[in-house]
N, C-alpha and C positions, 0 to 999 in steps of 0.2 A: 456386395456379396453377403449372403445370409449367414447367420451364425451356424446353421446346420452344415453348410459347405466348409466353413472354417474348421469345425469340429472334425469333419471327415479328413481334412488335411492333417490335423493333429493325430488322428488315428493312423494315417499313413506314416507319420514319423514314428509312432509306436511300432507299427509293423516292420519298418526299416530296422529298428533296434533289434526286434525279435528275430528277424531274418538274418541279420548279421551275426547275432549270437549263435543261431542254429548252424550257420556255415562254419564258424570258428570251432564249434564242438564237433561237428561232423567230420571235418578234415583235421581235427586235433591241432589247430593253429595255436601259436604262442600268444596271439592277441585276442581281444574280446569282441570287437566290432559291435558293441551294444550301446554306443553313445552317439552314433551319427545322427539318428533321428532326433535325439534330445538337443544336440547342438544346432541342427537345422531349424527346429521349431522355436527354440529359445532365441536364436538370432532373428527369426522372422516375426515371431509373435510376442516376445517379451517374457517376463518372469512367470506369470501364472500358467500359460500354455506349456512352456518349456519344463517347468517343475512337474506339472501334471504328467507329461509324457515320460519323464525320467522316473517318477514314482510308480506309475502303472507298469512300466517295463519290468521293474523288479518284482512288483506284486504278481504279475502273470508268471514270471519265471519261478516264483516261489511255490507255485502249484506243483512243479516238477522237482524242484530242489529248494526246500524250505529255507536253507541258509542264505539264499539269494536275497531274501527280504532285508537282511542286515546290511546289504550293500546299496539299499535304496538311497541312503544319504550321499553316496558317491555321485550317483546320477543327478540328484537334486542340486548338489553343490556345483556340478558341471553346468547345469542349466543356469544357475545364478551367475556364475562367472562369465558364461557366454553372453547372457543378456547385458551384463555390465559392459563388456567389450563392444557388443553390437550397437548399443545406444550411443557409443562414442565413435562410431564409424570405422571400427577396426576390420569389418568384413567388406569394406568397399574396394580394397585392392589386395593383391597377393602379398605385397611387402609387409603389411601389418599382420599378416598371419604368423610371421616369425615371432611375434610377441605373444599371440594367443596360444600357440602350441606349447611352449615351455610352461606357461602358467597352468593350463589345464593338465599337463603332464605331471607337474608337481602336486597339484591338488588331488588328482585321481591316484597317483602313485602312492602318496602318503596315506590317504584314507583307505585305499584298497589293502595295502600291506598291513596297516594297523588292525583292521577288521579281520583279515585272513589269519594273521598270527594269533589273535585272541580267540578266534573260532576254533583253531586247530591245535591250540596249546592249553595245557592245564597248569602250566608254570608261568605265572604272570611276570615274575622278575626275569625269567629266561627270555620271554618274548621281548621285553624291553631291551635286554642286553644284545639280542640278536638282530634288533631292528636295523641298525646301521648297515650291517653286512647285506641283509636281504633287500634293503632299500636300493642300494647300488645296483643289484642285479635286476630288480623290478623296474627301475626307472627307464631302462633302455626299451623294455617291452612296452611300457606305457607311452614312451615318446613315439614309437612307430605306430601304435594304435591310435593315438590322438592326432598324429600327423595325417593319417589316412582319413579319420573321421572328420577333421576340420576341413580338409581339402574337399571331401565329398559334399559336406554341408555348403561350402563356398560355391561349388559348381551348381548345386541345386538352387541356391539363392540367385545366382546369375540367370537361371532359367525361369525363375518365378516372376510373374508380372508384378509391377510396382503396385497395382491396384490391390493385390492380395495382401501385401505388407501393410498398406493403408487400412484395409478392412480389418486386419488383425489388431491394429491399434484401437479399433472401435468394438472389438469382440466383447460381448456381454453388456454393452450399453443399451439402456432401455429408453433411448431418446434419439432424435435425429442428429446427424453429424453437426458439429459446431463450426462456426466461422473461425478464421485464423485469429481475429481480434479477440473473440470470446475465449478461444483456447488459451491465449496468452494471459488474459486477465484472470480467468478461472484458475489456471495453473499457479499464478502468483498468490492468489488468495487461499489456495488449498494448503499452503505450507506455513500459515500463520502459527505462531507458537501456541496459541490457544484455540486453534481451529477445530471444527467438528471432526475432521479427518484425524488430527493428532489424538484427540480424546478417544475416538472410536477404535482406532488402531491400537492405542495403548491398552484399552479394555480387552480387545481381541487377543493381543499378545499375552497379557497377564492371564487371561482365562485359559488360553492354550497352554501356557507354561504350567499353570496350576493343575489343569487336567492331566497333562503329560507327566508332570512330576508326581502327582498323586497316584496315577496308574503305575508308574515305574516303582514308586516306593512300596505300594501294595504288592506288586509282582515280586519285588525283592524280598519282602517279608514272608510272603507265601513260599517262595522258593527256599529261603533259609530254613523256615519251619519244616518244610517237607524234607529237606536234606538232613536236618538234625534228627527228625523222626526216623528217617531211613537208617541213619547211623545207630540210633538207639535200638532199633529192631535187630540190626546186625549184631550189635554187642550183646543184646539180651539173649539172642540165640546162642552165641558162644558161651556166655556165662551159664546158661541153662545146661548146656552139654557138660561144662566143667563141673557144675554142681552134681550132676549124675555120676561123676567119676569118684566123688568123695564119699567114703564110708563114715557116717557120722559117729559110729560107735568106736572108731579107731582114732578119733581126733586126739584124745588124751595121749595115746601111744605115739602118734606122729610128733606131738609137741615134746614129749619126754625123750624119745629115742631117735627122732629125726630119720635120717636115711637108713638107719639100722632097723627101723620098725618094719614089720612084715608088710609087704605090698607097697611100701612108700615109693620105691624107685619106679615101679610099674605105673603107679598113678602119676608120678612126676613126668614120666615120658609121654603119657597120654595128654597131660596138661601142656607140655611143650608142643605137641602136635596140634592141639587146639589153638594155641597162641600163634603158631607159624602158619595156620590156615588163612590168616588175614595179614597182609603186609602192614596195615595201619595199627595192628594190635601192639602197643608199646610195652605194657607191663601186665603180668598176670600173677596174682598172689592170693593166698588164703590166710585169713586172720581170725583168731578168736579175740573178740573185743571185750575187755573187762574194765573195771574202774582204773586199774593202774596202767592201762595202755593196750596196745595191739600185740597179742602173742602170736608170733609167726608160726604158721603151720606149713605153708609152702610159699616160696618166693623165688620165681624163676629168674635165672640170670639173663641179661641182655648183652648185646655187643659192647655197650658203653658202661653198663653198671652191673655189678655182681649182687645177687640177691642176698637178703638177710638169712641167717641160719635158723633152722627150726627151734622153737622155744625162746628165741630172742624176743625181748619186749621193746617195741618201738613206739614212739610218741604218735598219738592220733593226729592226722593231717589237719591243718587249720581249716580247710574247706569242709571238713566233716564235723567240726565242733558244734554247729547248730543241730546236728542229728545225733549227738553223743548219747543222749538218753534212749533214743530209739535203737541205736546199735547195741547198747548194753542190754536192752530188754529183748533183743533179737527180732525187732520189727523191721519190715522192708523200708527202704528209703528211696527217694526219687533219684534219677540220674543227675550227675553233677558235671558241669562244664567249668573248667579252670584254665587259666593262662598264667603260668608261673615259670620257675626255673626248670621245670620238667617238660615244659612245652604247652601247646594248646591242646588240652586233653578232654575227652569225655570219659567220665568214671562211672561205673555201674557196680553196685554192691548187691549181692543176692544171698540171702541166708540159707544155711544148710540145716534142716531140721531132722531130729531122730524120730523114731516111731511114736514117742510120747509128745511130740510137738515142741520139744525144746530146741532152741537154736544152739548148735554146737560150734559153728563158725560162719564166716562170710567168705564167699568167693568173689574176687574183684578183678576187673579188667580196666586198664587205662588205654583208651583208644585215641589215636592221634587224629586231630581235626585239621591238620595243615592242608590236606587235600581239599577239604570243604572250604577252607579259606580261599584257596586258589580258584575253586569252582565259583565261589561268590564273586571274586574279582572279575572273572571272565564273564559271569552273568551280568554284572553291572556294565561292562563294556558293551555287551550285546544290547542291553537296554538303551544305552546312550546312542549306539549306532542306529538302532531301530527308531527310537523316538525323535532323534534329531531330524531324520528324513520325514517322519510323520508330522512333526511339529511344523517344519518349514512348508510342507505341502498344505497343511490345514491353514496356516497363516497366509500363504500366498493366495489360496482360493478365497479365504475370508476377506483378504485385502481387496482382491478384484471385485468381490461381491459388494463390499462396502463402498468402494470407489464408484462403481457403476450404478448402484441402486440407492445410494444415499448422498455421498459427497458431491458427485457431478451434478445430479439434478438440483440439489439444494443451492449449489453455487451458481448454476446458470439461472435459476429462478431469482436469486438475489441480484445477479448482474442485471437482468432485465428490469427488475423492480427499481433498482438504484438509478439506472440510466433512462428511466421513463421521462419523456419530455412532454410538457403540456403547452408548448409555445404556440402551436398551430394545429389545425385539424389534420393536415398532412403528416405532421410529426407524430401526433397521437395515433393515427392509423398505422403508421410505420412501426410504432412500438407494439401495437396489438399484433401485427403480423409477425414480429420477431418472437413474441411470446408463443404464438400459435405454432411457429416453425420448430419449437423445441420438441413437440410431440412426445412428451414424457409418458411412458407406458410401463411403470414399475408394478402396477397392479396392487399397490398398497397405499399407506397413508401419504407417501410422497406424491403419488399420482393424484390423490384426492386433494392435496394441498395445491398442486399445480392447476388442476381444473377449477378449484375454488378461486385461485388468484385470477385465472383467465376470465372466469364468469364475473367476478367482482369488478375487474378492470373494464370489461365490456359494458357492464351495467353502469359503472361510474362515468364512462365516456358518453353513454347515451344520456345519462343525467346531465352531464356538462352540455351536451348539444341542446337538450330541452331547456336547460337553464339559460343558455346563450340566446335561444330563440325567445324565451320568455323575457329576457333582459331587453332585447330589441323591441319586443312588443310593449313592455312597460315603458321604455324610453319614448316610444312613439305615442303611447297613451299620455304620458306626462307632458310631452310636447303639445299634444292636442289640448290637454287640460289647461296648460299654461296659455295656449293660444286662445282658448275659450275664456279663460279668466281675464286675459288681456282685452279681449273683445268686450267682456262684461264690464270692465273697468275703464275702457277708453271711449272717448267721444268719436263717433264714426266720421263726423265731418272734419273736425280740426285735428284729431289725433291726440289731444291732451286727455288727462284724466277726467272722468265724468262725475256725475253727482253721486253715484254709488261709491266711488273712491273717496269723494269728499265726505260722505256720511261716515265711512269707516275711519277716515283721518280725524274727524271731529270726535268720534268715540275714543280714539287713541289719545287725543289731547285731554279729554275729560279724565281719563285714567291718570295721566300725568299730573293734572290739577289736583286730583284726590291725593296722590302720593306726594304732592308738594314739589314736583320736579319740573313743572311746566315753565317754558320760556318761549313765547311765540307771538306773532302778530298776524292779523288778517287784513288783506288788501282787497277791496271790492272794486271791480271794474265793470262798468255798464256801458255798452256800445250805443252810441247815438245814431239816429237816422236809419236804422236797419229796415224798418217798415217802409220808409219813403223810398229807399233803394229798391226794395222788393217790388213795390207798386210801380215804380218808374221804369226800372230796367229788367225786372224779372228776378225770379228766385235764384237762378244760376249766378247772376251778377251779385245778388244779395249774399249768396254763400261765399263767393270770392271776397266780398267786402268783409264778411265775418272772419274768414280765414286770415285776411291781412291784419285785422285787429288782434286776433289770437297770436299771430306770428310776432307782432310788436310786443305783446305782453310777455311772450316766452323769451324774446330776445333780452328784455330788461330784467325780468324777475327769475328766469330759468324755467325751462319747460317742465322740469320735475316738480315744480311748486305750483303749477297752474291747474285749475279745475274749471270745467264748464258746467255751471249749475243751472243754467236756463238758456232760453233762446239767444239772448244777447248779453248774458251775464257771465262773468268769469270771476273766480275767487283765487287769490294767491295767498298761500300759507307759508310764512317764513319762520324759521326756528333757530334757536341758539344764537350764534354770533351774527347772523344775518338780520336779526331783529333790530339791532342798533343802526343798520343801514337802510331801514325801510323808508325813512323820509327821503333819503338820497335816491333810492330806486323810484319812488313816486315822482320826484322832481325830474328825474331823467326820462321817465315815461312821458310826462307832460311835455318835456322839451322835444323829444322825438316826435311826438304827435303834432306839436305846433310846426315843427320843421316840415313834416309831410303836408300839412294843411296849407303851408305857404308856398309849396312847390307847384307852380303853374303847369309844369310838364306832366304831372301825374293826373290820371283820370280820377273822377270823383270817387269811385269805389276802391281806388288805391290809397286814398287819403283816409286816415282813421280819426274818428272823433269819439271820445269816451269820457265818462265821468269817473272819478277815482275817489275812493275813501279808504282810510287806513285806521286801524285800532290795535294798540299793543295791549297784550294781556296784563291786567293789573290785579294781583291777588286781593287787594282791598276792595275792588269794585266788582270783579267778575267771579261768579260762582261756577261757571262752566264756559265752554268755548262758544256756545250759541250767543251768549251775552256779548262776547267780543265781536262776533259776526254782526250782531245788531248795531253795535256802535259804529263798525266800519260801514255798514249799509246806510246808516243815518248820515254819516259824513259824506258818503258817495252821493246821496240824494241832495244834500246841501250843495255839493259841488255841481251837481246837474242843474239845480235851480240857478246857481250863480252863472253858469255857462249860458243858460237860456236868457237870463236877464242881460248878460253882456251882449248877446246877439240882438236882443230887442232894442 
């Protein structure tokens, strides 16, 4: 199922919430009916879809009733708890719903009541004290509401095809669905302590917290500054009215005669009226401030404290000491906020000037800031309620984005790369198909990495195929070269090494002679009667005769040491420990030859006759291998003459 259709289902859950809320308001029901869609989508699709439905439910309701946005955290937490239970199979049967309903009731009842109390109350402490009583009353309403919502969500889940639930698990993924094995392995790797997921989500969470807390702090400071400015404007207006009531030319009489002074009582009554016009106006008084202290002109009584008498000198308050010189000089001073035994107060002093511009006294009002403190507490609670829901929503969406666009593609690419097998062509082709089947389409660097890996792997496999073919070709060529070399170094008739090999061997022996490492002997074998056999029986029989002679030579001296250097001439080169046995080998050769010659059952060409000569390398006599050969050839010739003489 496409992502578009799944989003439409989420919108359906959102509509279900809004429709339920509309019914509850229209018929003035004592329940809310605005969480059924959230519970259904959270149980069906998981954290991100459920949280999104819950968040946007309150966001849309806030267009008609702004305070509803503060309750978004309630819907968000319901989505989180619902997903937690759904992932553990609590929505599979009715019995387990008995665990879900109380949990959601407690979460919703607690958060709803806290937010509602703080929204509708300006007394923070009173809200906390009344919470217990209100909670008991509210929990029954929530229990009925959540029972209905959970049951409705349960029925909707039963009617929803399993394929939709499976599709929701893949919502937002930018690649093809994974196999069960890959899901298991990728899931295990995703929760490594130092995994990319851990680092990315940590950065996302810290960034969201930083952004949310920064916005909340700035909002709080702006709210506080605006509230203080509003209080200052209010107090400044009251003080300005009070200043207009004071006759600067009568201040001396007010101080000297007090209530007996002309017009004093009338002014005092008007000052009381000004003070009583605002419930937060705590004190109102008029002072002439001199070096010796504050000379009381007017000091209105309060319910808790009787004012000082006119003419009485009181000590300048500690909070005013930094401005003492300005007060004595009759200059204006800024508003002062204090928190002492008299309470949390905003104090504003305004000078009263006569016609000559001389300050005759100061009118001051102490305005209570307790209500501002309560408003501040409520504002903080509102911020927490608002930003808790916003933070969770942002984090959930960010987590889903990171999971689908970064973590999952990277882990599946790593899985395919790590499990790539080079054992056979079929295994390599299977691995390529597995990488292709991922179909990663994130549209960013991850997709670029995937395509680069796929292209590199395909190119590498093609290279391996070419390399394998080249290897076979090279092996075939080497075999042919060896075969040609063997042909070039082998006698075609007898199969032993030919004169070319003999020449190379002589060159090798000469090097050893030069290096002083030579130890060898040369045996010269010359076959007799080859021409007579050829002339008498033909060349075929002659060849057979020659092969028999070669076969005997190889049997005695070893085929690896025998070289055919002429038509009827063979050379045997013995080295190292075989040199000392050369005389024995020659004797054995002659013995075998005599044995064949005396065997009457053998044909003439099966009998071998050959002259033999042997020479051992002597460093004192031989400068090179050819000299050794010449001595062996000379001895062979002498043996040939002796054999001829014996026959004659």
